[in-house]
DOFIVEX-118175 format. One line per 8 residues: for each residue x, y, z of C-alpha. Coordinates in Angstrom, 2 decimals, m for minus. Example, Ala and Ser with C-alpha at 12.3 -4.5 7.8 and 13.67 -1.06 7.14 Angstrom:
2
12.30,m4.50,7.80 | 13.67,m1.06,7.14
END
This chain:
442
125.33,16.19,m143.66 | 127.33,18.89,m141.85 | 125.63,22.30,m141.59 | 127.79,24.44,m139.24 | 129.01,27.77,m140.63 | 131.00,30.59,m139.02 | 130.78,34.03,m140.67 | 133.43,36.67,m139.90
132.83,40.18,m141.26 | 133.14,43.64,m139.72 | 130.10,44.95,m141.67 | 126.90,44.29,m139.70 | 124.71,44.50,m142.82 | 126.65,41.70,m144.55 | 126.61,39.52,m141.42 | 122.84,39.96,m141.12
122.17,39.25,m144.80 | 124.39,36.16,m144.89 | 122.83,34.82,m141.66 | 119.32,35.19,m143.11 | 120.24,33.44,m146.36 | 121.98,30.56,m144.66 | 119.43,30.09,m141.86 | 116.58,29.88,m144.37
118.56,27.15,m146.14 | 118.90,25.07,m142.97 | 122.41,26.02,m141.86 | 123.53,26.62,m138.28 | 125.25,30.03,m138.33 | 127.57,31.74,m135.84 | 128.58,35.39,m136.43 | 131.74,37.31,m135.50
132.68,40.92,m136.21 | 136.38,40.31,m135.48 | 138.73,37.50,m136.55 | 140.34,37.54,m133.10 | 136.99,36.67,m131.47 | 136.46,33.85,m133.95 | 139.83,32.30,m133.09 | 139.22,32.65,m129.36
135.85,30.85,m129.51 | 136.48,28.37,m132.31 | 135.77,24.85,m130.98 | 138.45,22.21,m131.34 | 137.96,20.03,m134.45 | 135.30,22.39,m135.83 | 133.11,20.32,m138.16 | 132.06,23.03,m140.58
133.14,25.90,m142.86 | 134.39,29.43,m142.14 | 133.38,32.39,m144.32 | 135.54,35.47,m143.77 | 135.97,38.92,m145.22 | 139.49,39.71,m146.40 | 139.77,43.31,m145.19 | 138.85,43.92,m141.54
140.24,46.09,m138.74 | 142.90,44.25,m136.77 | 143.38,40.72,m138.07 | 142.27,40.33,m141.68 | 140.93,37.28,m143.49 | 144.33,36.26,m144.87 | 145.89,36.31,m141.40 | 142.92,34.36,m140.08
143.42,31.77,m142.84 | 147.09,31.45,m141.94 | 146.29,30.90,m138.26 | 143.58,28.35,m139.01 | 145.87,26.40,m141.32 | 148.35,25.83,m138.48 | 145.79,23.84,m136.46 | 143.81,22.27,m139.30
145.07,22.62,m142.91 | 141.90,20.89,m144.17 | 139.42,23.36,m142.64 | 137.58,25.01,m145.58 | 137.77,28.83,m145.57 | 135.75,30.89,m148.09 | 137.01,34.46,m148.49 | 134.80,37.48,m149.27
136.65,40.07,m151.33 | 136.23,43.49,m152.89 | 137.01,43.95,m156.58 | 140.56,45.08,m155.95 | 141.33,42.10,m153.74 | 140.72,39.38,m156.35 | 144.42,38.79,m157.23 | 145.19,38.56,m153.52
142.32,36.07,m153.02 | 143.57,33.91,m155.90 | 146.98,33.80,m154.22 | 145.24,32.87,m150.96 | 143.60,29.89,m152.68 | 147.03,28.70,m153.70 | 147.93,28.88,m150.01 | 144.96,26.83,m148.82
141.74,28.86,m149.04 | 138.84,26.81,m150.39 | 137.15,29.54,m152.50 | 136.61,33.29,m152.76 | 133.49,35.30,m153.57 | 133.68,38.80,m154.99 | 131.28,41.32,m153.45 | 128.46,41.77,m154.18
127.57,38.08,m154.51 | 124.23,36.34,m154.89 | 122.77,33.92,m152.33 | 122.88,31.14,m154.94 | 126.59,31.69,m155.54 | 127.30,31.62,m151.80 | 125.15,28.53,m151.17 | 126.75,26.63,m154.06
130.29,27.26,m152.81 | 129.29,26.53,m149.21 | 127.63,23.21,m149.99 | 130.66,22.02,m151.96 | 132.94,23.04,m149.09 | 130.79,21.18,m146.57 | 130.80,18.05,m148.73 | 134.60,18.20,m148.81
134.72,18.76,m145.04 | 132.49,15.75,m144.46 | 134.76,13.53,m146.56 | 137.87,14.79,m144.73 | 136.33,14.18,m141.29 | 135.08,10.74,m142.26 | 138.53,9.84,m143.59 | 140.09,11.03,m140.33
137.60,9.01,m138.33 | 138.46,5.86,m140.28 | 142.20,6.47,m139.81 | 141.71,7.06,m136.08 | 139.72,3.84,m135.81 | 142.45,1.96,m137.66 | 145.12,3.47,m135.36 | 143.10,2.53,m132.28
142.62,m0.99,m133.61 | 146.36,m1.35,m134.21 | 147.21,m0.02,m130.74 | 144.67,m2.33,m129.15 | 146.06,m5.35,m131.02 | 149.47,m4.67,m129.44 | 147.90,m4.29,m125.98 | 145.45,m7.20,m125.96
147.55,m9.83,m127.69 | 146.01,m12.83,m129.40 | 144.80,m14.17,m132.73 | 141.99,m16.41,m131.48 | 138.43,m15.61,m132.45 | 137.62,m14.92,m128.81 | 140.36,m12.29,m128.53 | 139.38,m10.69,m131.81
135.79,m10.43,m130.60 | 136.95,m9.01,m127.26 | 138.96,m6.29,m129.01 | 135.92,m5.33,m131.09 | 133.79,m5.15,m127.94 | 136.39,m3.04,m126.13 | 136.56,m0.54,m129.00 | 132.76,m0.33,m129.12
132.35,0.12,m125.37 | 135.33,2.42,m124.76 | 133.54,5.45,m126.19 | 130.18,4.76,m124.53 | 129.30,6.31,m121.13 | 128.17,3.04,m119.57 | 129.38,0.94,m116.64 | 130.97,m2.37,m117.59
131.26,m5.68,m115.72 | 134.22,m7.90,m116.64 | 133.90,m11.62,m115.92 | 136.94,m13.85,m115.89 | 139.13,m16.21,m113.92 | 142.07,m15.10,m111.80 | 145.01,m14.05,m113.96 | 142.97,m13.69,m117.17
143.79,m9.99,m117.62 | 140.71,m8.20,m116.26 | 142.60,m5.09,m115.16 | 144.33,m4.81,m118.53 | 140.96,m4.89,m120.29 | 139.61,m2.27,m117.86 | 142.62,m0.08,m118.59 | 141.96,m0.39,m122.34
138.32,0.66,m121.84 | 139.68,3.79,m120.15 | 142.66,4.51,m122.43 | 140.72,4.14,m125.68 | 137.77,6.30,m124.58 | 137.06,10.01,m124.00 | 138.22,9.81,m120.34 | 141.77,8.77,m121.26
143.30,12.04,m120.00 | 141.54,11.72,m116.63 | 142.50,9.48,m113.66 | 142.25,5.70,m113.79 | 141.94,4.41,m110.23 | 142.18,0.66,m109.59 | 141.04,m0.90,m106.31 | 141.12,m4.54,m105.27
138.09,m4.87,m103.02 | 139.40,m8.09,m101.49 | 142.61,m6.41,m100.33 | 141.00,m3.59,m98.29 | 140.14,m4.34,m94.63 | 136.41,m3.88,m94.00 | 137.09,m1.34,m91.24 | 138.96,0.91,m93.72
136.73,0.36,m96.74 | 134.49,3.40,m96.39 | 137.34,5.81,m95.71 | 139.32,4.39,m98.65 | 136.45,4.86,m101.10 | 134.78,8.01,m99.83 | 137.49,9.80,m97.87 | 137.01,11.51,m94.51
137.06,14.82,m92.71 | 139.44,15.54,m89.85 | 138.32,13.78,m86.67 | 135.69,11.66,m88.42 | 136.94,8.67,m86.43 | 139.78,7.78,m84.10 | 143.04,8.34,m85.94 | 141.49,10.47,m88.72
144.01,13.30,m88.68 | 143.31,15.84,m91.37 | 141.02,15.68,m94.38 | 141.53,12.85,m96.87 | 140.14,12.61,m100.39 | 138.80,9.13,m101.17 | 139.50,7.11,m104.30 | 136.10,7.86,m105.84
136.53,11.62,m105.44 | 140.10,11.46,m106.72 | 138.89,9.68,m109.86 | 136.39,12.46,m110.70 | 136.07,12.75,m114.48 | 137.80,9.42,m115.01 | 137.36,5.71,m114.36 | 137.22,3.59,m111.22
138.13,m0.08,m111.60 | 136.79,m2.24,m108.77 | 138.42,m5.66,m108.94 | 136.87,m8.58,m107.07 | 133.75,m6.48,m106.55 | 132.01,m9.50,m104.97 | 134.23,m8.93,m101.90 | 132.83,m5.45,m101.20
131.00,m5.29,m97.82 | 127.21,m5.00,m98.13 | 127.14,m1.67,m96.28 | 129.55,m0.13,m98.79 | 127.62,m1.65,m101.69 | 124.62,0.48,m100.65 | 126.75,3.62,m100.61 | 128.35,2.80,m103.96
124.87,2.30,m105.43 | 123.90,5.79,m104.28 | 127.02,7.29,m105.88 | 126.18,5.59,m109.18 | 122.57,6.73,m109.08 | 123.08,10.32,m107.91 | 126.68,10.99,m109.04 | 127.30,12.42,m105.57
129.21,11.26,m102.49 | 129.87,12.36,m98.91 | 133.13,12.03,m97.05 | 133.04,10.34,m93.66 | 132.18,12.95,m91.04 | 130.87,15.47,m93.60 | 127.35,16.74,m94.30 | 128.03,18.24,m97.70
127.59,16.25,m100.89 | 130.28,16.36,m103.56 | 129.36,15.91,m107.22 | 131.44,13.37,m109.12 | 131.51,12.20,m112.72 | 132.63,8.58,m112.76 | 132.65,5.56,m114.97 | 132.61,2.33,m112.98
134.27,m0.80,m114.35 | 133.91,m3.78,m112.05 | 135.50,m7.23,m112.31 | 134.37,m10.49,m110.79 | 134.96,m14.20,m111.06 | 131.56,m15.46,m109.79 | 128.15,m14.52,m111.23 | 126.97,m11.46,m109.29
123.30,m12.41,m109.65 | 124.04,m15.80,m108.11 | 125.88,m13.98,m105.33 | 122.79,m11.78,m104.89 | 120.49,m14.81,m104.66 | 122.79,m16.18,m101.95 | 122.47,m12.91,m100.02 | 126.10,m11.89,m100.49
125.59,m9.08,m103.00 | 122.96,m6.43,m103.66 | 120.87,m7.32,m106.69 | 120.15,m3.66,m107.54 | 123.88,m2.89,m107.56 | 124.57,m5.94,m109.75 | 122.18,m4.57,m112.39 | 123.70,m1.09,m112.15
127.19,m2.45,m112.70 | 126.26,m4.88,m115.46 | 125.03,m2.43,m118.09 | 127.47,m4.15,m120.43 | 129.39,m7.36,m119.76 | 132.70,m8.61,m121.12 | 133.71,m12.23,m120.63 | 137.41,m13.09,m120.70
138.02,m16.64,m121.84 | 140.57,m18.63,m119.82 | 143.81,m19.45,m121.59 | 142.85,m23.13,m121.97 | 139.96,m22.03,m124.22 | 142.22,m20.04,m126.56 | 145.31,m22.20,m126.86 | 146.22,m20.74,m130.25
147.18,m17.52,m128.42 | 149.68,m19.26,m126.12 | 152.80,m19.17,m128.39 | 152.30,m15.50,m129.28 | 151.83,m14.50,m125.62 | 154.76,m16.65,m124.46 | 157.05,m15.14,m127.09 | 155.96,m11.62,m126.09
156.58,m12.14,m122.37 | 159.88,m13.96,m122.93 | 161.19,m11.26,m125.27 | 160.17,m8.47,m122.84 | 161.90,m10.24,m119.92 | 165.05,m10.85,m121.95 | 165.24,m7.25,m123.18 | 165.19,m5.97,m119.59
168.38,m7.92,m118.96 | 169.99,m7.15,m122.30 | 169.62,m10.75,m123.42 | 168.03,m12.63,m126.30 | 165.34,m15.12,m125.29 | 166.31,m18.68,m126.26 | 164.10,m20.29,m128.91 | 161.49,m22.85,m127.96
162.05,m26.44,m128.97 | 159.19,m28.43,m130.50 | 158.93,m30.39,m127.25 | 158.64,m27.21,m125.18 | 156.04,m25.80,m127.58 | 154.02,m29.00,m127.28 | 154.22,m28.67,m123.49 | 152.94,m25.09,m123.64
150.03,m26.04,m125.87 | 149.04,m29.06,m123.79 | 149.19,m27.43,m120.35 | 145.89,m26.40,m118.71 | 147.18,m23.02,m117.38 | 145.06,m22.71,m114.22 | 146.78,m19.37,m113.52 | 145.96,m18.15,m117.03
148.01,m15.31,m118.58 | 149.69,m14.53,m115.25 | 151.04,m18.09,m115.02 | 152.12,m18.03,m118.66 | 154.01,m14.75,m118.15 | 155.85,m16.27,m115.19 | 156.81,m19.33,m117.25 | 158.03,m17.13,m120.10
160.18,m15.04,m117.76 | 161.77,m18.18,m116.31 | 162.48,m19.40,m119.84 | 164.05,m16.04,m120.80 | 166.27,m16.17,m117.72 | 167.49,m19.65,m118.64 | 165.98,m21.23,m115.56 | 164.81,m24.31,m117.41
161.58,m25.45,m118.97 | 158.34,m24.20,m117.46 | 157.16,m26.39,m114.61 | 153.96,m27.51,m116.32 | 151.95,m30.65,m116.81 | 152.18,m32.13,m120.28 | 148.75,m33.72,m120.49 | 145.93,m31.75,m118.89
142.72,m33.44,m117.86 | 139.92,m33.10,m120.37 | 141.98,m32.23,m123.45 | 142.02,m34.81,m126.19 | 144.98,m35.66,m128.39 | 143.02,m34.24,m131.33 | 142.66,m30.86,m129.59 | 146.39,m30.76,m128.86
147.24,m31.61,m132.48 | 144.83,m28.94,m133.77 | 146.43,m26.28,m131.58 | 149.91,m27.33,m132.65 | 148.93,m27.28,m136.34 | 147.43,m23.80,m136.00 | 150.63,m22.54,m134.41 | 152.80,m24.04,m137.17
150.66,m22.37,m139.83 | 150.71,m19.04,m138.03 | 154.48,m19.14,m137.54 | 155.06,m19.90,m141.22 | 152.69,m17.16,m142.37 | 154.40,m14.66,m140.06 | 157.90,m15.75,m141.13 | 157.11,m15.38,m144.84
154.99,m12.21,m144.56 | 151.81,m13.89,m145.79 | 153.39,m15.10,m149.04 | 151.32,m18.23,m149.74 | 153.77,m19.80,m152.19 | 156.65,m19.53,m149.68 | 154.44,m21.03,m146.93 | 153.46,m23.93,m149.23
157.14,m24.69,m149.87 | 158.13,m24.35,m146.21 | 155.37,m26.64,m144.94 | 155.37,m28.86,m148.05 | 151.63,m28.50,m148.51 | 149.62,m28.23,m151.74 | 147.66,m24.99,m152.24 | 144.24,m26.53,m151.65
145.27,m28.24,m148.40 | 146.88,m25.04,m147.09 | 143.73,m23.04,m147.93 | 141.50,m25.56,m146.15 | 143.69,m25.57,m143.02 | 143.90,m21.78,m142.92 | 140.13,m21.53,m143.24 | 139.59,m24.10,m140.48
141.86,m22.22,m138.09 | 140.51,m18.77,m138.99 | 143.79,m17.57,m140.51 | 143.69,m14.81,m143.12 | 146.70,m14.03,m145.32 | 146.16,m10.25,m145.04 | 146.81,m10.39,m141.28 | 150.42,m11.41,m141.92
151.37,m8.99,m144.68 | 154.24,m6.59,m143.84
END
């Protein structure tokens, strides 16, 4: 239950009395003698109630109400009035005030009104939270595309981890979208307005690695002209994404470990430590603990990085996502050129679903762009090793069902007619493929 209350009144005796009543009842109370001071110190998204006198020197309670309503129309404001101000207070309630109390008022009257206002505030904030979660979920669904169970689970994990102050290790094959997932962890969390710095550890020469990460002072080494801020310092307050972390030299692993542990770093050639606030997201294809056992990676750093782990399934393990992704990439490529992407034939769709996609999403995007440009069918193998005919048929059936559901906006009767399936058979197939009608409603 919320218990934060702000009291604004120019009379010290009333402020003191109200504070005593409310504090004894378990409320957290903050006092102001002037409305201007209340506005200046009011925290963003204040999760409580404001009690204000109507008549005060300078800004009065009605002006304060008007100002508060601009930023948050749902913030409850209880007005304290003299006898002659009652008609004015009633008008204020029509304009958004929650309640008014005529002086002198009893503690019971004040507590009753305050508790009702706090209950309303709690419902409003909870409703906002649910709407924000729904908006985030919708935005994430358009960023991490896919209907497979694996992708749905990944989106849930990303939303859960985005708001937590923990380092994350992303495991996945080349081209599976590790940087995109890292970016979502940043964009959907509290650091979204701070820098997101991505580094590919395999692409930085070992001789330049330390200067790239930690920066340097002028003259720290031959050719170091002027001071340079490193990537870690630049990302202060935000997120650092270290792709192919297994390629980081052992000497730099030790220094990165110290930064994670102490939240401090030193530029090359400097003696002064610089405090940094960083979230580290690392990505790797191999198992870091196996790399540590082979002597190629520090075990203590592996544990520090792997507070939470996300595994990205390769495209061959989520074939039902292939048509949706292909359509997205083809449409985006065509729109850039002012074209309309040509439709896929059933033969081409079968090819897409049967290919093994060793390059994962990156390879699929390339094939979709070629298709959108009219450069012919994707250069792919039709029958990958290890995939049975039954698996290919299941993937094709799931795609046909999904396409029909999307085309008809989830209308089951229209889907039955289009696919010429009885209701029971359609229900069984939808259940087997994890398809839910509500996901396709307009």
